C-alpha positions in Angstrom: 21.7 59.2 -132.9 20.5 58.6 -136.4 18.4 61.2 -138.1 15.4 58.8 -138.4 15.5 58.1 -134.6 15.8 61.8 -133.8 12.8 62.6 -136.1 10.8 59.8 -134.4 11.6 61.1 -130.9 10.8 64.7 -131.8 7.5 63.7 -133.4 6.5 61.7 -130.3 7.4 64.6 -128.0 5.6 67.1 -130.3 2.5 64.9 -130.2 2.4 64.3 -126.4 4.3 67.0 -124.5 2.4 70.2 -125.6 -1.0 68.8 -124.5 0.5 67.4 -121.3 2.0 70.8 -120.6 -1.4 72.5 -121.0 -3.1 69.9 -118.7 -0.3 70.4 -116.1 -0.7 74.2 -116.2 -4.5 73.9 -115.8 -4.4 71.3 -113.1 -1.6 73.0 -111.1 -3.3 76.4 -111.3 -6.5 74.9 -110.0 -4.8 73.2 -107.1 -3.0 76.4 -106.2 -6.3 78.2 -106.1 -7.9 75.6 -103.9 -9.9 73.8 -106.7 -9.8 70.3 -108.0 -9.3 71.2 -111.6 -9.7 69.2 -114.8 -7.8 65.9 -115.3 -4.2 66.1 -116.5 -5.2 64.4 -119.8 -8.3 66.7 -120.4 -6.6 68.5 -123.3 -6.3 65.2 -125.1 -10.0 64.4 -124.6 -10.9 67.9 -125.8 -8.8 67.7 -129.0 -10.2 64.2 -129.7 -13.8 65.4 -129.2 -13.2 68.4 -131.5 -11.8 66.2 -134.2 -14.9 64.1 -134.2 -17.3 67.0 -134.4 -18.7 68.7 -137.5 -17.6 72.2 -138.5 -19.7 75.3 -138.8 -18.4 78.1 -141.1 -19.6 81.5 -142.0 -20.8 82.0 -145.6 -18.3 84.9 -145.9 -15.2 82.7 -145.4 -12.9 81.6 -148.2 -10.2 79.0 -148.6 -8.0 81.1 -146.4 -10.1 80.2 -143.3 -10.2 76.6 -144.3 -6.4 76.2 -144.7 -5.1 78.7 -142.2 -5.1 76.2 -139.2 -3.2 73.6 -141.1 -0.6 76.2 -142.3 -0.2 77.5 -138.8 0.3 74.1 -137.3 2.7 73.1 -140.1 4.8 76.2 -139.4 4.9 75.3 -135.6 5.8 71.7 -136.4 8.6 72.9 -138.6 9.9 75.1 -135.8 9.6 72.1 -133.4 11.8 70.0 -135.7 14.5 72.6 -136.2 14.9 73.6 -132.6 16.6 71.3 -130.0 14.0 72.3 -127.4 14.1 68.9 -125.6 17.9 68.9 -125.3 18.5 66.5 -128.1 20.0 67.4 -131.5 17.3 68.7 -133.8 16.5 66.5 -136.7 16.2 69.4 -139.2 18.6 72.3 -139.7 17.5 75.7 -138.8 18.9 79.1 -137.8 17.7 82.1 -135.7 16.2 84.1 -138.6 14.3 81.1 -140.0 13.0 80.3 -136.5 11.7 83.8 -135.9 9.9 84.0 -139.2 8.5 80.5 -139.2 6.9 81.4 -135.9 5.7 84.7 -137.5 4.1 82.7 -140.3 2.0 80.8 -137.8 0.8 84.0 -136.2 0.1 85.5 -139.6 -2.0 82.6 -140.6 -4.1 82.8 -137.4 -4.7 86.5 -137.9 -5.6 86.1 -141.5 -8.0 83.4 -140.6 -9.8 85.7 -138.1 -10.0 88.5 -140.6 -11.4 86.2 -143.3 -14.5 85.5 -141.3 -15.7 89.1 -141.4 -16.3 89.1 -137.7 -15.7 92.4 -135.8 -14.3 90.4 -132.8 -11.9 88.5 -135.1 -10.8 91.8 -136.7 -9.9 93.6 -133.5 -8.3 90.4 -132.1 -6.1 90.1 -135.2 -5.2 93.8 -134.9 -4.2 93.3 -131.3 -2.2 90.1 -132.1 -0.3 91.9 -134.9 0.4 94.9 -132.6 1.8 92.5 -130.0 3.9 90.6 -132.5 5.4 93.8 -133.9 6.8 94.5 -130.5 7.8 91.0 -129.4 9.6 89.9 -132.6 12.4 92.5 -132.3 13.0 91.4 -128.7 13.2 87.7 -129.6 15.4 88.5 -132.6 17.8 90.7 -130.7 18.1 88.3 -127.9 18.7 85.3 -130.1 21.1 87.4 -132.3 23.2 88.2 -129.2 23.5 84.5 -128.4 24.3 83.8 -132.1 27.1 86.3 -132.1 28.4 85.0 -128.8 28.5 81.4 -130.1 29.8 82.5 -133.6 26.9 80.7 -135.3 23.3 81.4 -136.2 22.5 77.6 -136.3 20.1 76.8 -133.5 21.7 73.4 -132.8 25.2 74.9 -132.5 23.9 78.0 -130.6 22.0 76.0 -128.0 24.9 73.6 -127.5 27.6 76.2 -127.1 28.1 76.1 -123.3 30.6 78.7 -122.0 30.8 78.6 -118.2 31.6 82.0 -116.7 30.2 85.1 -115.1 29.9 87.0 -118.3 27.9 84.2 -119.9 25.7 84.0 -116.8 24.9 87.7 -117.0 24.2 87.5 -120.7 21.9 84.6 -120.3 20.1 86.3 -117.4 19.4 89.4 -119.6 18.3 87.2 -122.6 15.9 85.2 -120.4 14.3 88.4 -119.1 13.8 89.7 -122.6 12.5 86.3 -123.8 10.2 85.7 -120.9 8.4 89.0 -121.4 8.2 88.5 -125.1 7.0 84.8 -124.7 4.2 85.5 -122.3 3.0 88.2 -124.8 3.4 85.8 -127.8 1.4 83.2 -125.9 -1.3 85.7 -124.8 -0.8 84.9 -121.1 -1.1 87.1 -118.1 -0.6 90.1 -117.7 -0.9 90.6 -121.4 -4.1 88.6 -121.9 -6.3 86.4 -119.6 -6.6 83.0 -121.1 -9.6 82.1 -118.9 -11.7 85.2 -119.8 -14.9 84.9 -121.8 -15.4 88.6 -122.5 -14.8 89.2 -126.2 -13.8 92.8 -125.8 -10.8 91.9 -123.7 -9.6 88.7 -125.3 -6.7 88.4 -127.8 -6.0 84.7 -128.5 -9.5 83.4 -127.7 -11.2 86.1 -129.8 -9.1 84.9 -132.8 -10.7 81.4 -132.5 -14.3 82.4 -132.0 -15.4 81.4 -135.5 -13.5 78.1 -135.5 -15.1 74.8 -134.6 -14.6 71.1 -135.0 -11.3 69.9 -136.5 -10.1 73.5 -137.3 -10.5 74.5 -133.7 -8.6 71.3 -132.6 -5.7 72.3 -134.9 -5.7 75.8 -133.5 -5.7 74.6 -129.9 -3.0 72.1 -130.5 -0.8 74.7 -132.4 -1.1 77.0 -129.4 -0.1 74.2 -127.0 2.9 73.3 -129.2 4.0 76.9 -129.4 4.0 77.0 -125.6 6.1 73.9 -125.2 8.5 75.0 -127.9 9.1 78.5 -126.4 9.5 77.1 -122.9 11.9 74.4 -124.2 13.9 77.1 -126.0 14.3 79.1 -122.8 15.2 75.9 -121.0 18.1 75.3 -123.4 19.3 78.9 -122.9 19.2 78.6 -119.1 21.7 75.7 -119.4 24.2 77.6 -121.5 26.4 79.1 -118.6 26.9 75.6 -117.2 29.2 72.8 -118.4 27.7 70.8 -121.2 25.9 67.8 -119.7 25.6 64.4 -121.4 22.7 64.1 -123.8 20.6 62.0 -121.5 21.0 64.4 -118.6 20.4 67.3 -120.9 17.1 65.8 -121.9 16.0 65.3 -118.3 17.1 68.8 -117.3 15.2 70.2 -120.3 11.9 68.5 -119.3 12.4 69.6 -115.7 13.0 73.2 -116.8 10.0 73.2 -119.1 7.9 72.1 -116.1 9.6 74.8 -114.0 8.7 77.5 -116.5 5.1 76.3 -116.4 5.1 76.6 -112.6 6.5 80.1 -112.8 3.7 81.0 -115.2 1.1 79.5 -112.9 2.3 81.5 -109.9 2.4 84.7 -112.0 -1.2 84.1 -113.4 -2.5 83.4 -109.9 -1.0 86.5 -108.2 -1.2 89.4 -110.7 -4.0 91.0 -112.8 -4.3 91.7 -116.5 -2.8 95.0 -117.6 -4.8 97.7 -119.4 -4.2 97.5 -123.2 -2.5 100.9 -123.3 0.1 99.7 -120.8 1.2 96.6 -122.7 3.6 98.5 -125.0 5.3 99.8 -121.9 5.8 96.2 -120.7 7.1 95.0 -124.0 9.5 97.9 -124.2 11.4 96.3 -121.3 11.7 93.2 -123.4 13.2 95.1 -126.4 15.5 97.1 -124.1 16.8 93.8 -122.5 17.4 92.5 -126.0 19.4 95.6 -126.9 21.3 95.3 -123.6 22.2 91.6 -124.5 23.6 92.8 -127.8 25.6 95.5 -126.0 27.1 92.9 -123.6 28.2 90.8 -126.5 29.7 93.8 -128.4 31.6 95.0 -125.3 33.0 91.6 -124.7 34.3 91.8 -128.3 
């Protein structure tokens, strides 16, 4: 495929798939709980409505608050274009280190925006977000580094297309998926780390970061969160396929979409059956993610 066609395909998927995924999660969770739930396209309606609304800002805010949503969304879009998360070759080059820290830039901009408002809720949410990120980034970096060493390349395109069928590879991928799943649900502020449906400010993480945002800025924040979900689920989908023979590109694309939906269904079941952890127990959960990342590196080292 030409680079222009790949760029067009990725931009179309980046525009549609994240909000469709959010609508699918909300609708499926409601049906699992015996409710009708919102329409599948409700996230599109919500974002369109927010883009048409005016914006209310605190008098204490600076240019940081005004530009942070755009910077965060730009960082997520860069990560979407450098990662083959839908099973097609990525239109932009990127490696593991760049991916991790581009994602960190998006988180940093969101936290900085919350701090800039001078709100007490924004401040403690930013503090919690930073505390979670400090523990999840090593797990993600160690897991991806193990795969990079195993594939002899830190390029995301090469790494996620290096299929090596075998028992050792299957065990390695299983350990990496465990590490990434725990880290990803923490990064996305999902259960059991955070309850995305709560309205109690004292217990919120992601939602408390957005309390002072409104109008177009809130639309950008919500879309960036949806895009991060689709990207991380797509990344794990590509890793799940690594122990199997490399499929044709068209089949790889279909399998990627199916696995992204499968990851969403697993998330729905988890959020419908477990409760939120106490804040002091979250580091214990994240320590399992870091330990699994270290174990993945040891598996690669022992294989030599």
